[in-house]
C-alpha positions in Angstrom: 0.0 0.0 0.0 1.4 3.4 -1.0 0.6 5.6 1.9 2.4 8.6 0.5 0.4 8.4 -2.7 -2.8 8.4 -0.6 -1.6 11.6 1.1 -1.1 13.2 -2.3 -4.6 12.2 -3.4 -6.2 13.5 -0.2 -4.4 16.8 -0.4 -5.2 17.1 -4.1 -8.9 16.7 -3.3 -8.7 20.0 -1.3 -6.4 22.3 -3.2 -5.6 23.3 -6.7 -2.0 22.1 -7.2 -0.6 19.4 -9.5 -0.1 16.1 -7.8 3.6 16.1 -8.8 4.1 19.4 -7.0 2.2 18.0 -3.9 4.4 14.9 -4.0 7.5 17.0 -4.0 6.4 19.2 -1.1 5.5 16.4 1.3 8.0 16.0 4.1 8.8 13.4 6.8 8.6 15.0 10.3 11.9 14.7 12.1 10.0 13.8 15.3 8.0 10.6 14.7 5.4 11.8 17.3 4.4 14.5 14.9 3.3 11.9 12.4 4.6 10.1 9.3 4.0 12.7 6.6 3.5 16.4 6.7 2.3 18.8 4.0 3.5 22.4 4.4 0.9 25.1 3.5 3.3 28.0 2.9 3.1 27.7 -0.8 -0.7 28.3 -0.7 -0.7 31.4 1.4 -0.3 34.0 -1.4 -2.8 32.3 -3.7 -5.5 31.9 -1.0 -4.8 35.1 0.9 -4.7 33.3 4.2 -1.9 32.5 6.7 -0.5 28.9 6.3 -1.8 27.8 9.8 -5.4 28.7 8.8 -5.1 26.8 5.5 -3.7 23.7 7.3 -6.6 23.8 9.7 -9.1 24.1 6.9 -7.6 21.2 4.9 -7.2 18.9 7.9 -10.9 19.4 9.0 -12.1 18.1 5.6 -9.9 14.9 5.4 -10.4 11.4 6.8 -9.1 8.0 5.8 -9.2 4.6 7.5 -5.5 4.2 6.6 -4.5 7.0 8.9 -4.9 7.0 12.7 -5.0 10.8 12.6 -4.9 13.8 10.2 -4.4 17.1 12.0 -3.1 20.6 11.6 0.1 21.4 13.5 0.8 25.0 12.8 1.3 25.5 9.1 1.5 21.8 8.4 -1.1 19.1 7.8 0.3 16.0 9.6 -0.7 12.4 8.7 -0.2 9.6 11.2 -0.4 6.1 9.6 -2.5 3.4 11.2 0.5 1.3 12.4 -1.3 -2.1 12.1 -2.4 -1.4 8.6 1.1 -0.3 7.4 2.7 -3.4 9.0 0.2 -5.9 7.7 0.0 -4.5 4.2 3.7 -4.0 3.8 4.6 -7.5 5.0 2.0 -9.1 2.7 3.4 -7.1 -0.2 7.0 -8.1 0.4 6.2 -11.8 1.1 4.0 -12.0 -2.0 6.6 -10.4 -4.4 9.8 -11.8 -2.8 12.9 -10.7 -4.7 10.6 -8.8 -7.1 9.5 -6.4 -4.4 10.4 -2.9 -5.6 10.3 -3.8 -9.3 8.9 -0.9 -11.2 8.2 0.3 -14.8 9.7 3.8 -14.7 11.0 3.5 -18.2 12.0 1.1 -20.9 14.6 0.9 -23.7 18.4 0.4 -23.9 20.8 2.2 -21.5 24.4 1.7 -22.5 26.7 2.2 -19.5 30.3 3.1 -20.3 32.1 1.9 -17.1 35.3 0.6 -15.6 37.5 1.1 -18.7 41.0 0.3 -17.4 44.0 1.0 -19.7 45.5 -2.2 -21.0 49.1 -3.1 -19.9 48.5 -1.7 -16.5 47.2 -3.6 -13.4 43.8 -2.6 -12.2 44.2 -0.2 -9.3 41.9 1.1 -6.6 41.3 4.0 -8.9 39.3 1.6 -11.2 37.1 0.4 -8.4 34.7 3.3 -8.4 33.7 3.3 -12.0 33.3 -0.5 -12.0 31.1 -0.8 -8.9 29.1 2.4 -9.4 28.4 1.4 -13.0 27.5 -2.2 -12.0 25.1 -1.0 -9.3 23.4 1.5 -11.6 23.0 -1.2 -14.2 21.2 -3.4 -11.6 19.0 -0.6 -10.5 18.1 0.5 -14.0 17.0 -3.1 -14.8 15.0 -3.1 -11.6 13.0 -0.1 -12.8 12.3 -1.4 -16.3 15.3 -0.4 -18.5 17.7 -2.7 -20.4 21.2 -1.9 -19.3 24.1 -2.6 -21.6 27.4 -2.7 -19.6 30.3 -1.5 -21.9 33.9 -1.9 -20.8 35.4 0.8 -23.0 39.0 -0.4 -22.6 41.8 2.2 -22.8 43.5 0.2 -25.6 44.6 3.1 -27.8 46.3 6.4 -27.6 49.8 8.0 -27.2 50.5 5.9 -24.1 50.8 2.8 -26.2 53.5 4.4 -28.3 55.3 5.1 -25.0 54.8 1.5 -23.8 56.2 0.1 -27.1 59.2 2.4 -26.7 59.7 1.3 -23.0 59.4 -2.4 -24.0 61.9 -2.0 -26.8 64.4 -0.2 -24.5 64.1 -2.2 -21.3 61.8 -5.2 -21.8 62.1 -8.7 -23.0 59.6 -11.4 -24.1 60.5 -13.9 -21.4 59.8 -11.5 -18.5 56.5 -10.4 -20.0 55.4 -14.0 -20.4 56.2 -14.8 -16.7 54.3 -11.8 -15.3 52.7 -9.8 -18.1 50.8 -7.0 -16.3 53.4 -6.2 -13.6 56.3 -6.1 -16.0 54.5 -4.0 -18.6 53.5 -1.7 -15.7 57.0 -1.3 -14.5 58.2 -0.5 -18.1 55.5 2.2 -18.3 56.5 3.8 -14.9 60.2 3.7 -15.9 59.4 5.4 -19.2 58.0 8.4 -17.4 60.9 8.6 -14.9 63.4 8.4 -17.8 61.4 11.0 -19.9 61.8 13.6 -17.1 65.6 13.4 -17.8 65.3 12.7 -21.5 62.4 14.5 -23.1 63.3 12.9 -26.5 61.6 9.7 -25.3 58.2 11.4 -25.5 58.9 12.3 -29.1 59.8 8.6 -29.7 56.6 7.5 -28.0 54.5 9.8 -30.3 56.3 8.4 -33.4 55.5 4.8 -32.4 51.8 5.7 -31.7 51.7 7.2 -35.2 53.1 4.0 -36.6 50.4 2.1 -34.7 47.7 4.3 -36.2 49.3 3.7 -39.7 49.2 -0.1 -39.2 52.9 -0.7 -38.8 53.2 -4.6 -38.4 55.6 -4.5 -35.4 53.5 -1.9 -33.6 50.3 -3.7 -34.2 51.7 -7.1 -33.1 53.0 -5.7 -29.8 49.8 -3.8 -29.2 47.6 -6.9 -29.7 49.8 -8.9 -27.4 49.6 -6.3 -24.7 45.8 -6.2 -25.0 45.4 -9.9 -24.9 47.4 -10.5 -21.7 45.7 -7.5 -20.0 42.2 -8.6 -20.8 42.8 -12.0 -19.3 44.0 -10.5 -16.1 41.1 -8.0 -15.9 38.5 -10.7 -16.3 40.0 -12.6 -13.4 39.5 -9.5 -11.1 36.0 -8.8 -12.5 35.2 -12.4 -11.6 36.3 -11.7 -8.0 34.0 -8.6 -8.0 31.1 -10.5 -9.6 30.9 -8.0 -12.4 30.2 -9.0 -16.1 30.1 -6.9 -19.3 28.1 -7.0 -22.5 30.8 -5.5 -24.5 34.6 -5.0 -24.4 34.7 -2.7 -27.4 37.5 -0.4 -26.4 38.9 2.7 -28.0 40.7 0.8 -30.8 37.4 -0.6 -32.0 36.5 2.9 -33.2 39.8 3.5 -34.9 38.4 3.0 -38.4 35.2 4.8 -37.5 36.8 8.2 -36.7 37.5 9.4 -40.2 33.8 9.3 -41.2 33.1 11.5 -38.1 35.9 13.9 -39.1 34.5 14.1 -42.7 31.0 14.6 -41.3 32.2 17.5 -39.1 34.0 19.0 -42.2 30.9 18.6 -44.4 28.7 20.3 -41.9 31.1 23.3 -41.8 32.0 22.7 -38.1 35.7 21.9 -38.5 38.4 24.5 -39.1 42.2 24.8 -38.6 43.7 26.4 -35.5 47.5 26.3 -34.9 47.8 23.3 -37.2 45.1 21.3 -35.4 41.6 20.6 -36.6 39.1 22.0 -34.1 35.4 22.7 -33.5 34.4 26.0 -31.9 32.7 25.7 -28.5 31.4 29.2 -28.2 32.6 32.7 -27.1 35.3 32.7 -24.3 35.7 28.9 -24.6 38.6 27.0 -25.9 37.9 25.1 -29.1 37.5 21.3 -29.0 40.5 19.6 -30.7 39.4 16.8 -33.1 42.8 16.1 -34.9 46.1 17.2 -33.3 48.7 19.1 -35.3 50.7 15.9 -35.8 47.7 14.3 -37.5 46.8 11.9 -34.6 43.3 11.6 -33.0 42.4 12.2 -29.4 39.9 10.8 -26.9 37.2 13.2 -28.1 37.5 11.9 -31.7 37.0 8.4 -30.6 34.2 9.2 -28.2 32.3 11.0 -31.0 32.7 7.9 -33.2 31.7 5.7 -30.3 28.6 7.8 -29.4 27.3 7.7 -33.0 28.0 3.9 -33.3 26.2 3.2 -30.0 23.2 5.2 -31.1 22.9 3.3 -34.4 23.6 -0.1 -32.8 21.6 0.2 -29.5 19.1 3.0 -30.3 19.5 4.0 -26.6 17.1 6.0 -24.5 19.9 7.1 -22.2 23.6 6.7 -22.3 25.7 6.9 -19.2 29.4 7.5 -18.8 30.6 6.5 -15.3 33.8 8.5 -15.3 35.6 10.6 -12.7 34.9 14.3 -12.0 38.2 15.4 -13.6 36.7 14.5 -17.1 33.8 16.9 -16.8 35.0 19.3 -19.5 35.5 16.4 -21.9 31.9 15.4 -21.7 30.8 19.0 -22.0 32.7 19.0 -25.3 31.3 15.7 -26.4 27.7 16.7 -25.9 28.2 20.2 -27.4 29.9 18.8 -30.6 27.1 16.2 -31.0 24.5 18.9 -30.6 26.2 21.1 -33.2 26.2 18.0 -35.5 22.4 18.1 -35.1 22.0 15.1 -32.8 19.3 15.9 -30.2 19.9 12.6 -28.6 23.0 14.2 -27.1 20.6 15.4 -24.4 20.2 11.8 -23.3 23.9 11.4 -22.6 24.8 11.7 -18.9 28.2 12.0 -17.3 27.9 10.1 -14.1 30.9 11.6 -12.3 32.5 10.6 -9.0 35.2 11.6 -6.6 38.6 10.2 -5.8 39.7 7.4 -3.5 42.7 8.6 -1.6 45.0 6.8 0.8 46.5 8.7 3.7 44.9 11.8 2.1 47.1 11.3 -1.1 45.8 10.8 -4.6 46.7 7.5 -6.3 48.7 7.8 -9.6 49.6 5.0 -11.9 52.1 7.2 -13.9 54.1 8.0 -10.8 54.0 4.5 -9.5 52.0 5.6 -6.4 49.3 3.0 -6.9 47.3 0.5 -4.8 46.5 -2.6 -6.7 42.9 -3.7 -6.6 43.8 -7.4 -6.7 45.9 -7.1 -3.5 43.2 -5.0 -1.7 40.6 -7.7 -2.4 42.9 -10.5 -1.2 43.7 -8.6 2.0 40.0 -7.9 2.5 39.1 -11.6 2.2 41.9 -12.5 4.6 40.7 -9.9 7.2 37.1 -11.2 6.9 38.2 -14.8 7.3 40.2 -13.9 10.5 37.1 -12.3 12.0 34.8 -15.2 11.0 37.2 -17.7 12.6 37.1 -15.7 15.8 33.3 -15.3 15.9 32.1 -18.6 14.3 34.9 -21.1 14.0 32.5 -24.0 13.1 30.9 -22.1 10.2 30.7 -24.3 7.0 32.0 -22.8 3.7 34.3 -20.4 5.6 36.3 -19.6 2.4 33.2 -18.7 0.4 31.7 -16.6 3.2 35.0 -14.8 3.8 35.2 -14.0 0.0 31.6 -12.7 0.0 32.2 -10.6 3.1 35.7 -9.3 2.2 34.9 -8.3 -1.4 31.4 -7.1 -0.4 33.0 -4.9 2.3 35.2 -3.1 -0.3 32.3 -2.7 -2.7 29.8 -1.5 0.0 32.3 1.0 1.4 32.7 2.6 -2.0 28.9 2.8 -2.7 27.8 4.0 0.8 29.7 7.3 0.0 27.9 9.9 -2.2 29.5 9.2 -5.5 30.7 12.9 -5.9 32.6 12.8 -2.7 36.2 12.0 -2.3 37.0 9.5 0.5 40.0 8.0 2.2 40.4 4.2 2.2 41.4 2.2 5.3 40.9 -1.5 4.9 40.7 -2.3 8.7 37.7 0.1 9.0 36.1 -1.2 5.8 36.0 -4.9 6.9 34.6 -4.4 10.4 31.5 -6.3 11.4 30.3 -3.3 13.4 29.5 0.3 12.3 28.4 1.6 8.9 29.9 -1.3 6.9 28.9 -3.9 4.4 29.7 -6.8 6.8 27.3 -5.2 9.4 24.4 -5.3 6.8 25.4 -8.9 5.8 25.6 -10.0 9.4 22.1 -8.5 10.1 20.7 -10.5 7.2 22.5 -13.7 8.4 21.0 -13.0 11.9 17.5 -12.8 10.4 18.1 -16.1 8.5 19.3 -17.7 11.8 16.0 -16.8 13.5 14.0 -18.3 10.6 16.1 -21.6 10.9 15.5 -21.8 14.6 11.8 -21.3 14.1 11.6 -23.9 11.4 13.2 -26.5 13.8 10.3 -26.0 16.2 7.7 -26.1 13.4 7.0 -22.4 13.2 7.0 -20.4 10.0 6.1 -16.9 8.8 2.3 -16.3 8.6 0.8 -15.3 5.3 -2.2 -13.5 6.8 -3.2 -11.9 10.1 0.1 -9.9 10.0 -0.9 -7.0 12.4 1.7 -6.2 15.0 1.5 -3.2 17.3 4.9 -2.6 18.9 7.0 0.5 17.9 10.0 -1.7 16.9 7.9 -3.6 14.3 6.5 -0.4 13.0 9.9 1.2 12.5 11.1 -1.8 10.5 7.9 -2.1 8.4 8.0 1.7 7.7 11.5 1.2 6.2 10.4 -1.8 4.2 7.5 0.1 2.8 10.0 2.8 1.6 12.1 0.4 -0.5 10.4 1.0 -3.8 10.7 4.8 -3.4 14.4 4.4 -2.5 15.0 2.3 -5.7 13.2 4.9 -7.8 15.3 7.7 -6.3 18.6 5.8 -6.8 17.7 5.2 -10.4 16.7 8.8 -11.1 19.9 10.2 -9.5 22.2 7.5 -10.7 23.2 7.3 -7.1 23.9 3.9 -5.4 24.6 5.5 -2.0 20.8 6.0 -1.6 20.4 2.2 -1.5 23.5 1.6 0.6 22.4 4.1 3.2 18.9 2.7 3.2 20.3 -0.8 3.8 22.3 0.5 6.8 19.2 2.2 8.2 17.0 -0.9 7.8 19.7 -3.1 9.4 19.9 -0.8 12.4 16.1 -0.8 12.8 16.0 -4.5 12.6 18.7 -5.0 15.2 16.8 -2.7 17.6 13.7 -4.9 16.9 15.8 -8.0 17.6 17.1 -6.6 20.9 13.7 -5.5 22.2 11.3 -8.2 21.0 11.2 -11.9 21.9 10.6 -13.1 18.4 10.3 -16.8 19.1 7.8 -16.6 22.0 5.1 -19.1 21.2 2.0 -16.9 21.1 -0.6 -15.9 18.5 1.7 -13.3 16.9 4.8 -15.5 16.3 3.8 -16.0 12.7 3.5 -12.3 12.1 6.9 -11.6 13.8 8.5 -14.3 11.7 6.9 -12.6 8.6 8.6 -9.4 9.6 12.0 -11.2 9.9 11.6 -12.9 6.5 10.5 -9.6 4.9 13.5 -7.9 6.3 15.8 -10.6 5.0 14.2 -10.4 1.5 14.7 -6.6 1.3 18.3 -6.6 2.7 19.3 -9.3 0.3 17.8 -7.4 -2.6 19.3 -4.1 -1.6 22.7 -5.8 -1.4 22.2 -7.4 -4.8 21.4 -4.0 -6.3 24.8 -2.8 -4.9 26.6 -5.9 -6.3 27.2 -7.4 -2.8 26.4 -11.0 -1.8 24.2 -11.9 1.2 25.5 -15.0 2.9 22.8 -16.8 5.0 25.3 -17.7 7.7 28.3 -15.8 9.0 
């Protein structure tokens, strides 16, 4: 039962405001004793030539509903207090009837390509790649939950000047045997060494640009080395994605669009948008703005050239209704240029492109940098997280079956959850010991809460008790607090999808876990009386919603911990 929607309908029956506007104005009183919903009447004062308190009193006097215990004016607000028993029983029935599909919605339909993760080949995946990967994966899960068809694209960084530099580094300092033994780490060390050496010998940069030009021109040696670097990199990436439980629908990287750039350049020229500036081919962005470079003065392409080709290809191939780029804040100007150039080309679908930006992960307050070798490898972080989780599991529950699998789910889940509980635009510092704690605002805390609920259900089953499917009325304040959160889950999902913001779901999961643990501490769930079935229904409903919330975040929910 959608109690908020009923508030909207009731208010709309009394005043002349669009329902969407009423819905946006409704508040949740900070003090629960003041009610569950409040409609502020300030917005009506000028139109009705009355003070807001009078308007609230007039509206409240004309409203009644069997679903609300009281509807009353409190100063300039109309406050609605839900009938607790009705909310609990209707919510529990809804969750148990729908199971994992509780919260499914049809907010839209159509393809939504999500450009995400996108590591550079020949470099190990670092903590810097975590955010794009897990934010993109969670958004994909949530978009599917509300009716869209997400298409996860790993737009690999497999082209560009850096590959000219890497070829130079390999030719100077590398050898085939070392690369075969440990491909990623050796290629990475060559790349870091190149930049250190280039600070003393700038001619190396020129050499790198020359080799990239050779790669673009199809030089056999350059192409052979590039293909090899890509192959060994992708194999290693897939191993780490498997650890994270993330899959992709496409690995078409930048190189895939190499032969698709010239038609875009020709199109820009034909439409009179391209002109020369300091030897480069550019598109004007507008007064007081730097032009967007399409072809550099040395004749090579840049990211924007390939992204224009990629955007056009994806529109033709996927006919998308939205396209999301899950890329860090520092690339904001790039996406302004991408959308502006597409609009100038006459493509109105550029308005459906969204840059889903995010902040940095720091360590000890310092930014991580692959180029300078100041990098924390994601592979090692996940291994350490699993090890920390296993240590705690052995202390708390040494007889637990499947310890290794549970430790993996908890350790990896802790890293993913910690990332997603932060507003994506915020920077945050990463400390593994804090991340893998079983107490506090952590993923393991939510997982443990769900395992606790499952434990209660197992104990009940052993004595022949199970969740009721009717007569679900409960009247204690702890049940109501949990049920109220459960009732909010569909709205939380819709908000997360609308804002492309997984933290909305992560924070909700933490709040629901805290409410359930208060319930667990204050209510004797397994007391054999006429409400035991209803209490078990509450426990089961909580487990269903926590499990689904974690799934949307890309986190497993072990039934025992």
